[in-house]
N, C-alpha and C positions, 0 to 999 in steps of 0.2 A: 315824921314830918318831912316831906319831900323838899321843902324850902330851905332846909338847913343841911349843912354838910356839902362836901364836894361831889360833883358828878362829872362824867366825861361823855362827850357827844362824838360819835363817829358818823360819817356819811359815806355811802357807797353808791357808785353808779351801777344801775342795773340795765343791761342791754335788753333790747326788744326780745321777748320770749323767756327771759330769765325768770326763775321761780325762787322766791324767798320762803324758806321753811322756818317757822317759829314753833317752839315746842317747850314743854315743861320738863323739869328734871326727872320726872317719872319715866320718860322715854329712855334717856341715856343711863339711868340707874337701874333699869330692868336687868335681871340676871338670868343666866341660863342655869342648867342643873349643876354645872361645875362651879357656879358662883361668879363667872366672868360677866362684866358689864356689857350691855348691848352696844355694839360698835357702829353706831349710826353714821359717823363720818366716813368710815370705811365702806359701808353699804352705799352711801350717796355718791361716793367717788366712782362707783362702777355702774350706777343706774342712770339711764336716760329716760326721762318722762316728758310727755307732751303737754300734760295738763296738771294743775294742782290736785284735782280730784283723783287722778290716777296715782300720783305720788303718795297722797295721803292713804289711799287704800293699800298700796303696795307696802308702805311702812307698817301699817296696822297689821297686815297679814304676816309680814316677816317678824314683827315684834312678838306676836302671839305664838308663832312657831319657835322663836328663840327662847321664850319663857313659857314652856308647856305647863308648868305648875301654877301659872298665874302671875299677875303683876303685883309687886309689893306696894305700889303707890298708884295714885290716879295719874292719868296722862291727859294732855291736851295738845293738839297740833293745829296750826293754821298755815296754809300755803297760799301765797299770793303770786300772781304772774303779771309781769309788765306786758301790756298789750298795745300801748301807744307811747 
């Protein structure tokens, strides 16, 4: 029941062109052959992407390369860009 219990609300200002990436735990819990978790935050710190579609495709490709034996969980990603 979402009406019970505490919750916390944060708000963030997105600058024009900023991209917000939302993802399920299956993304960051993907493991490589050594058992290390997928380092999404590290990857994003070095990537510059112009559009949400390009970002999503790049993460998907990188994630499947990182976990060559397959993903252990389902994944979902949504990327939104502030345009106005």
